[in-house]
C-alpha positions in Angstrom: 144.9 133.5 82.3 141.5 135.2 81.7 138.5 132.7 82.4 134.9 133.7 81.3 132.1 131.5 82.3 128.7 131.9 80.5 125.8 130.0 79.0 125.6 128.8 75.4 123.2 131.1 73.4 122.1 128.1 71.5 121.4 125.5 74.1 121.9 127.4 77.4 124.5 124.9 78.5 127.4 126.2 80.6 130.6 127.0 78.6 134.0 128.3 79.8 136.5 130.5 77.9 139.7 129.5 79.6 142.1 131.7 77.5 141.9 135.5 77.1 143.0 134.9 73.4 140.0 132.7 72.7 137.6 134.2 70.1 135.4 131.2 69.4 134.5 128.3 71.6 132.7 125.1 70.3 129.9 124.2 72.7 130.5 120.6 73.6 126.8 119.9 74.1 125.2 121.4 70.8 128.3 121.9 68.5 127.6 125.5 68.0 130.4 127.9 67.3 130.1 130.6 70.0 132.0 133.8 69.3 133.0 136.2 72.2 132.5 139.9 71.3 132.6 143.1 73.2 128.7 143.0 73.1 128.4 139.4 74.4 128.2 136.0 72.9 127.2 135.3 69.3 126.1 132.0 67.8 128.1 131.5 64.4 126.3 128.2 63.5 126.8 124.5 64.0 130.1 122.8 63.2 130.6 119.2 62.3 132.1 116.8 64.8 135.8 116.2 64.4 136.6 113.3 62.0 137.9 110.3 63.9 141.6 109.9 63.4 144.7 108.2 64.8 146.2 111.5 65.8 148.3 111.1 69.1 147.2 114.5 70.1 144.0 115.5 72.1 142.5 118.5 73.8 144.0 119.1 77.3 147.3 117.4 76.4 150.2 119.3 77.9 153.8 119.7 76.6 156.9 121.9 76.6 158.5 123.9 73.9 161.7 125.8 74.4 161.3 125.6 78.1 157.7 127.0 78.1 154.7 124.9 79.0 151.6 124.8 76.9 148.2 123.1 76.7 146.3 122.1 73.6 142.9 123.9 74.2 141.3 123.9 70.7 141.3 122.0 67.4 140.2 122.9 63.9 139.9 120.4 61.1 140.3 121.9 57.5 139.7 120.2 54.1 142.2 120.5 51.3 140.8 121.5 48.0 142.3 118.4 46.4 140.8 116.2 49.1 142.1 115.2 52.5 142.0 116.8 55.9 144.5 118.3 58.3 144.3 119.4 61.9 145.4 122.6 63.5 145.7 122.6 67.3 145.5 125.7 69.3 148.3 125.7 71.9 148.0 128.1 74.9 151.4 128.8 76.6 151.8 129.6 80.3 153.9 132.7 79.3 151.0 134.1 77.2 152.2 132.8 73.8 149.6 131.6 71.4 150.7 128.9 69.0 149.3 126.6 66.2 150.4 123.0 66.0 149.4 121.8 62.5 149.3 118.1 61.9 149.3 116.7 58.4 150.3 113.2 57.0 152.1 112.3 60.2 154.2 115.6 60.3 153.9 118.3 62.9 154.4 122.1 62.4 154.4 124.6 65.3 154.0 128.2 64.3 153.3 131.6 65.9 151.9 134.8 64.6 154.7 137.0 63.1 153.8 140.7 62.4 155.5 142.1 59.4 157.9 145.2 59.7 156.1 148.4 58.9 155.8 149.3 55.3 156.1 145.7 54.0 153.3 144.3 51.9 153.0 140.7 50.9 152.3 139.6 47.3 148.6 139.1 46.5 147.5 135.4 46.5 147.0 135.5 42.7 150.5 136.9 42.2 152.2 134.3 44.4 154.2 131.7 42.4 155.2 128.2 43.4 159.0 128.2 44.2 159.0 132.0 44.9 161.0 133.4 47.7 158.8 135.7 49.9 161.4 138.3 50.7 158.9 140.5 52.6 158.9 138.0 55.5 161.8 138.5 57.9 163.3 135.0 58.7 166.7 133.4 59.5 166.6 131.7 56.0 164.8 132.4 52.9 161.3 131.1 52.8 160.1 129.4 49.5 156.4 128.9 48.5 155.9 125.1 48.0 152.1 125.0 48.1 149.2 127.4 47.7 145.5 126.5 47.8 142.1 127.0 49.5 141.1 125.3 52.8 137.5 124.8 54.0 136.8 124.8 57.8 134.7 121.7 58.3 135.0 120.9 62.0 136.2 122.2 65.3 136.4 121.6 69.1 137.6 123.5 72.1 138.6 127.0 72.1 139.8 128.8 68.8 141.7 132.2 68.8 140.0 133.5 65.7 136.4 133.8 64.4 135.8 130.3 62.9 132.8 130.3 60.7 131.6 126.8 59.7 132.4 125.9 56.0 134.1 129.1 55.4 136.8 129.0 52.7 140.2 130.7 53.0 143.2 130.9 50.8 146.7 130.1 52.1 150.3 129.6 51.1 152.7 127.2 52.8 156.3 128.1 53.0 159.5 126.2 53.8 163.1 127.1 54.6 166.3 125.6 55.8 166.7 123.7 59.0 163.0 122.6 59.0 161.7 126.3 59.0 158.1 126.5 58.1 155.6 129.2 57.5 152.1 130.0 56.4 150.3 133.0 55.0 146.7 133.2 55.9 145.0 135.2 53.2 141.6 135.2 55.0 142.9 138.3 56.7 143.3 141.7 55.3 146.1 142.3 55.2 147.3 138.6 55.3 148.6 137.2 58.5 152.0 135.4 58.7 152.7 132.4 60.9 156.3 131.3 61.4 157.8 128.4 63.1 159.3 125.0 62.2 158.6 121.3 61.7 158.9 119.5 65.0 158.7 116.1 66.3 156.6 115.0 69.2 159.8 114.7 71.2 160.7 118.3 70.5 157.4 119.5 72.2 157.5 117.1 75.2 154.9 114.7 73.8 157.1 111.7 72.9 154.9 109.4 74.8 151.7 110.5 73.2 149.7 107.6 71.6 146.6 107.4 69.5 143.6 107.4 71.7 140.8 106.4 69.2 142.6 103.6 67.3 140.5 100.7 68.7 137.2 102.5 68.1 138.1 103.2 64.5 138.9 99.7 63.7 135.6 98.5 64.9 133.7 101.1 62.9 135.5 100.4 59.7 134.9 96.7 59.7 131.4 96.9 58.6 131.8 99.3 55.5 130.4 98.0 52.4 131.0 99.0 48.6 128.0 101.2 47.5 128.2 99.6 44.0 128.4 95.9 44.7 127.9 95.6 48.5 131.2 93.8 49.0 133.1 94.4 52.3 135.6 97.1 52.8 138.1 97.8 55.5 139.9 101.1 55.4 143.3 101.2 57.1 143.3 105.1 57.4 139.6 106.2 57.1 140.4 109.6 58.7 142.9 110.3 56.0 141.6 108.3 53.0 140.0 110.3 50.1 139.9 107.6 47.4 139.5 103.8 47.7 139.1 101.0 45.2 136.8 98.0 45.8 138.7 94.8 45.4 135.4 93.0 44.5 134.0 95.1 41.6 137.1 97.2 40.7 135.2 100.5 41.3 136.8 103.8 42.3 135.0 105.1 45.4 135.1 108.6 47.1 135.6 108.6 50.8 134.0 111.5 52.8 134.8 111.1 56.5 134.2 107.4 56.3 131.2 107.7 54.1 131.6 106.0 50.6 130.2 107.0 47.3 130.6 105.4 43.9 132.6 107.4 41.3 133.1 105.0 38.3 134.6 101.7 37.3 138.3 101.6 36.7 139.8 100.9 33.4 142.0 97.8 33.2 145.6 98.4 33.9 147.7 98.8 30.7 150.8 97.4 32.5 151.8 93.9 31.4 153.0 93.2 35.0 150.9 92.7 38.0 151.7 94.1 41.4 154.3 91.9 43.1 153.3 92.9 46.6 149.7 92.8 47.8 147.8 95.6 49.4 147.7 94.9 53.1 151.2 93.5 53.3 153.4 94.9 56.2 157.2 95.5 56.0 159.7 97.1 58.3 162.0 99.9 57.1 164.2 102.6 58.5 165.1 100.6 61.6 162.1 99.2 63.2 159.2 101.2 61.7 156.6 98.9 60.4 154.6 100.1 57.4 151.5 98.6 55.8 150.8 98.8 52.0 147.5 100.6 51.7 147.5 101.5 48.1 149.2 100.7 44.8 149.5 102.8 41.6 150.6 102.0 38.0 152.3 105.2 36.6 153.9 105.7 33.1 155.9 108.0 31.1 156.1 108.2 27.2 159.2 108.5 25.1 159.2 108.4 21.4 155.6 107.2 21.4 156.5 104.2 23.7 155.0 104.0 27.3 157.1 102.8 30.1 155.5 101.7 33.3 156.3 101.3 36.9 154.5 100.6 40.2 154.3 102.7 43.4 153.1 101.3 46.7 151.7 103.8 49.3 153.1 102.9 52.8 151.3 103.9 56.0 152.3 104.1 59.7 150.0 106.0 62.1 152.9 107.4 64.0 155.2 108.3 61.0 152.7 109.0 58.2 153.0 108.0 54.5 156.0 106.8 52.5 156.4 105.2 49.1 158.0 102.1 47.8 158.6 102.4 44.1 159.2 99.3 41.8 160.5 99.9 38.3 162.2 97.4 36.0 162.4 95.2 39.2 164.5 97.9 41.0 163.1 99.1 44.3 163.4 102.5 46.1 162.2 103.5 49.6 161.0 107.2 49.2 160.6 109.8 51.8 159.6 113.5 51.5 162.2 116.2 51.4 162.2 119.8 52.5 162.0 121.8 49.2 164.2 124.6 50.7 167.0 122.1 51.2 167.4 121.6 47.4 169.6 124.1 45.6 170.6 124.4 41.9 174.4 124.1 41.2 174.5 127.9 41.5 173.3 127.7 45.1 169.8 129.0 44.5 166.5 127.4 45.7 164.6 129.3 42.9 164.6 127.4 39.6 163.8 129.9 36.8 164.5 126.9 34.4 165.2 123.3 35.0 168.7 122.9 36.3 170.9 120.0 35.0 172.3 119.6 38.6 171.1 120.3 42.1 172.6 120.0 45.5 171.1 118.4 48.4 172.4 117.2 51.7 176.0 117.7 50.6 175.8 115.7 47.4 175.4 116.7 43.8 172.6 115.2 41.8 172.5 115.0 37.9 169.4 115.2 36.0 168.1 111.9 34.7 164.6 112.5 33.2 162.0 115.3 33.0 158.6 114.2 31.7 154.8 114.0 32.5 154.0 111.1 34.7 150.5 109.7 34.3 148.5 107.6 36.7 147.3 104.5 34.7 145.7 102.3 37.4 145.1 102.5 41.2 144.3 99.9 43.8 143.7 100.3 47.5 143.1 103.6 49.4 144.8 107.0 49.0 145.1 110.3 50.9 144.2 112.4 47.9 141.7 112.3 45.2 143.5 110.1 42.8 142.2 109.7 39.4 143.3 107.6 36.3 144.8 110.0 33.9 146.0 112.3 36.6 149.3 113.8 35.4 152.2 115.7 37.2 155.5 116.9 35.8 158.2 114.6 37.2 161.8 115.5 37.3 164.4 113.0 38.6 168.0 113.7 39.7 170.6 110.9 40.4 173.5 110.6 42.8 173.6 106.8 43.5 172.2 105.3 45.7 169.7 108.1 46.0 167.2 109.5 43.6 166.0 113.0 44.2 162.5 113.6 42.6 160.6 116.7 42.0 156.8 116.6 41.2 155.1 119.8 40.1 151.5 120.8 39.6 149.9 124.2 39.2 149.7 124.9 43.0 152.3 122.6 44.6 155.8 121.4 44.3 157.1 118.3 46.2 160.6 116.9 46.5 161.3 113.4 47.7 164.3 111.2 48.1 164.4 107.6 47.1 167.1 105.3 48.5 167.9 102.2 46.4 167.0 98.8 48.0 168.3 95.4 46.7 165.8 92.6 46.3 167.2 90.9 49.4 166.4 93.9 51.5 162.8 94.1 50.2 162.3 90.5 50.8 163.7 90.7 54.3 161.4 93.8 55.0 158.3 91.8 53.9 159.3 88.3 54.7 158.8 87.1 51.1 161.1 85.4 48.7 161.7 85.0 44.9 161.1 88.6 44.0 161.7 89.0 40.2 165.3 89.9 39.4 166.1 93.4 38.1 167.3 93.8 34.4 169.8 96.4 33.2 171.0 99.0 35.6 168.8 101.1 37.7 169.0 104.9 37.5 170.3 105.1 41.1 171.6 101.6 41.6 175.0 101.9 43.3 178.0 100.2 41.7 179.1 97.5 44.1 182.5 96.7 42.4 184.4 99.7 43.7 186.4 97.2 45.8 188.4 96.2 42.8 189.6 99.7 41.8 190.1 101.0 45.4 191.5 98.0 47.3 193.0 96.7 44.1 195.3 99.8 44.2 196.6 98.8 47.6 199.1 96.2 46.3 200.3 98.8 43.8 200.9 101.3 46.6 202.8 98.5 48.6 204.9 97.9 45.5 206.0 101.6 45.3 206.8 101.4 49.1 209.0 98.2 48.6 210.7 99.9 45.6 211.6 102.9 47.6 212.9 100.8 50.5 215.0 98.7 48.2 217.0 101.7 46.9 219.0 102.2 50.2 219.1 98.4 50.9 220.5 97.5 47.5 222.8 100.5 47.2 223.2 103.2 44.6 224.5 102.9 41.1 228.4 103.0 40.9 230.7 103.6 38.1 233.4 101.1 38.1 235.2 102.2 34.8 235.1 105.2 32.5 237.5 105.3 29.6 237.8 106.6 26.0 239.3 104.1 23.5 240.0 104.9 19.9 239.1 102.6 16.9 241.6 103.2 14.1 240.3 103.7 10.6 242.2 101.2 8.5 239.6 100.5 5.9 235.8 100.9 5.6 233.8 98.1 7.4 236.9 96.3 8.5 236.6 95.4 12.1 239.1 96.9 14.5 239.9 95.7 18.1 240.9 97.7 21.1 241.1 96.9 24.8 240.2 98.9 28.0 242.2 99.1 31.1 241.5 96.4 33.8 238.8 97.2 36.4 237.2 95.6 39.4 233.6 94.1 39.6 231.7 93.1 42.6 229.5 90.0 42.8 225.7 89.9 43.0 225.3 93.3 41.1 224.2 93.7 37.6 226.5 95.3 35.0 225.6 98.0 32.4 228.1 98.9 29.6 227.5 102.2 27.7 229.2 103.3 24.6 229.0 106.8 22.8 230.8 108.6 20.1 230.7 112.2 18.5 229.8 111.7 14.8 227.1 112.6 12.2 225.8 110.5 9.4 227.9 107.7 10.4 227.8 104.6 12.6 229.7 101.8 14.3 228.7 98.3 15.3 230.5 97.4 18.5 230.8 93.8 19.8 232.1 94.0 23.3 233.5 91.2 25.4 233.7 91.4 29.2 236.7 89.1 30.0 237.3 87.8 33.5 241.2 87.9 33.9 241.2 85.1 36.5 239.5 82.3 34.4 239.3 83.9 31.0 235.4 83.5 30.9 233.8 85.8 28.5 230.4 87.6 28.6 229.5 89.3 25.2 227.1 92.1 24.3 226.4 94.0 21.0 226.1 97.8 21.1 225.3 99.5 17.8 225.6 103.3 17.7 224.7 105.4 14.7 223.3 108.8 13.8 222.0 110.0 10.5 220.1 113.2 9.6 219.2 115.3 6.6 216.6 117.3 4.7 214.0 115.8 2.3 211.3 117.6 0.5 212.0 120.6 2.7 211.6 118.6 6.0 214.3 117.7 8.4 214.8 114.1 9.5 217.1 112.2 11.8 217.4 108.5 13.0 219.5 106.5 15.4 221.5 107.7 18.4 225.2 108.3 18.9 225.0 106.4 22.3 223.6 103.1 23.5 224.1 100.6 26.3 223.6 97.0 27.2 222.9 95.4 30.6 223.9 92.0 31.8 223.1 90.1 35.1 225.5 89.9 38.0 229.0 88.4 37.4 231.4 86.9 39.9 233.7 89.2 41.8 237.0 89.9 40.0 239.2 91.9 37.6 237.9 92.4 34.2 238.9 93.9 30.9 236.7 95.1 27.9 237.6 93.9 24.4 235.9 96.2 21.8 235.7 95.1 18.2 234.1 97.7 16.1 233.1 98.0 12.3 232.7 101.7 11.2 230.4 103.1 8.5 231.1 106.4 6.7 234.1 106.9 8.9 237.6 107.5 7.5 239.3 108.9 10.6 240.1 107.3 14.0 237.0 107.2 16.1 237.1 107.9 19.9 234.6 105.8 21.8 233.6 106.8 25.3 233.1 103.6 27.4 231.5 103.3 30.9 230.9 100.4 33.1 228.4 100.7 35.9 227.1 98.3 38.6 224.0 98.0 40.6 221.9 99.7 38.0 218.2 100.1 38.8 216.6 99.2 35.5 213.1 98.8 36.9 212.2 95.8 34.7 211.0 93.7 37.7 209.1 96.7 39.0 207.5 97.4 35.7 206.4 93.7 35.2 204.9 93.6 38.8 203.3 97.0 38.2 201.6 95.7 35.0 200.4 92.6 36.6 199.0 94.3 39.7 197.4 96.9 37.5 195.1 94.4 35.7 192.6 94.1 38.6 192.2 97.8 39.2 191.9 98.4 35.3 189.2 95.7 35.0 187.4 97.3 38.0 187.4 100.7 36.3 186.2 99.1 33.0 183.3 97.5 34.8 182.6 100.9 36.5 182.6 102.6 33.0 180.4 99.9 31.5 177.9 100.1 34.6 177.7 103.9 34.3 177.2 103.7 30.6 174.3 101.2 31.0 172.8 103.6 33.7 172.9 106.7 31.6 171.8 105.2 28.3 168.2 105.2 29.6 168.4 108.9 30.6 166.5 111.6 28.6 169.7 113.7 28.8 173.0 113.1 27.1 175.5 112.4 29.9 178.8 110.5 29.4 179.7 107.8 31.9 182.8 109.7 33.0 180.6 112.8 33.8 178.1 110.6 35.6 180.5 108.8 37.8 180.6 109.8 41.4 182.2 108.7 44.7 178.9 107.6 46.2 179.3 104.0 45.1 179.3 101.4 47.8 
């Protein structure tokens, strides 16, 4: 490591350039940015002090990444053109690497300079489009532009590996890819420089035990803030990140500039007929044991057919995690977290949306479009990390796969995706320690159907019924033919009953009996009264079996009715020898009629099975009807025509 000791050209205080890659060092005594050149040291001007924050990082902190040790030796603070700051920490590695650890909204991104292959030219900043894949950058996965803007260097500390000029503006584009891949194009260079890396956690870089060092000092300093309009007291929860805050005393919207407040204008009254049900300042526990505080609340709206529909969004903040959202709409709740845009694909597998897809894939699930409309900020309360304004509008597109709603918000220079997980009233009440939250009406867009039990477990008895039916076949035996004989009815006179008898046959007890009769005729019929006679005690069981078959042509169309065969079944009879007595009356038959008779036992008719099947089917059918009704209620409020059958999915609870 190259070390250069010198004196500050501005105040003559001793300064030390520890790393050979350091271009600029901020003098800790006079706050001058001192550049190291081949001709000596040059004073670039004064830089502001770093804005106080709850960052767990600090200069001199040491960590490990991929087995290589590093030290944080510099820090630059940049302002976003829409308001808000982010920090970039200069990481000097023991093996000579130079990395940048960016910190924004509780997230960390570690990147390294990536030279482009010879001959490749990046698109110009003005030509770069949100959602575009930058194919010129070699990377394991495609990198998508999710933000482009202008950053202003406002403060710095320690050693910086580039020529930092105070208040200089530079254009940039942030890129994201699969598996937390992240990249930045710095257009302040010519040609632009590319930095590639990934989103990391503090544990990934060996800093899991890092804790905010300035938290207590910050709380003391914010306690004395007062509204510049009415003088009322204000206490900012995140003054290092806040860009807008509302005064609870005079309902003014105030601008926050590194903890300094300035009056913007009075807020218009909220058009929403419903007040916020949770107060700003309330604390709740989500995602395990992470405790968040509500620091801001927003009323937003969409308009359909000239009618406005309102909902509330609560901004949650935790210093170690960053920002999350709690959305309250029609008394339904969603806990919302950001999503990597590169992880969202259209149904065709592309992350580039040339038009709005009706279905997207994310995290192994398919999401169907629910609505696509401008969302307008109607009213704000509390503090926010961007320069929020009444009337602020973004294009909001929602996709649903219960219990998750995937949402895309699009502006001219940025696209953000987020995933909202449905919460019940009981879960929200438990999180905040409250009770009696207003009950939801209708069905929420991503509310899960909780009656799946009835058509899943309700099918279990049906499956058991089939198993029992299969097992009963070998236990009860197969159908057996105990008599098969052809008897002939003489044709004495039309419609005069004739009687014939079959040969004797044996029946076994505890088995049902089926008697079948059939005859070969056409346009004729016979009505058969058959008696089953027990020869031991002369007891008689009687059945009627009519057989007939007629056909013809009428108005050029063929027709037929009846059947030349039929049967009748009776319950089990005592064991013994039996005879059939057949008395038949014939219609349109002038010749003797042969009748084929058959007697079978142990016939599986399935009547009991069918009755049991119908009874057991009632609960699953009612469950499916409830599911259909539930999905119909869900999708009737969608902007898009989607049938309940199409919208059903397997993600129900």
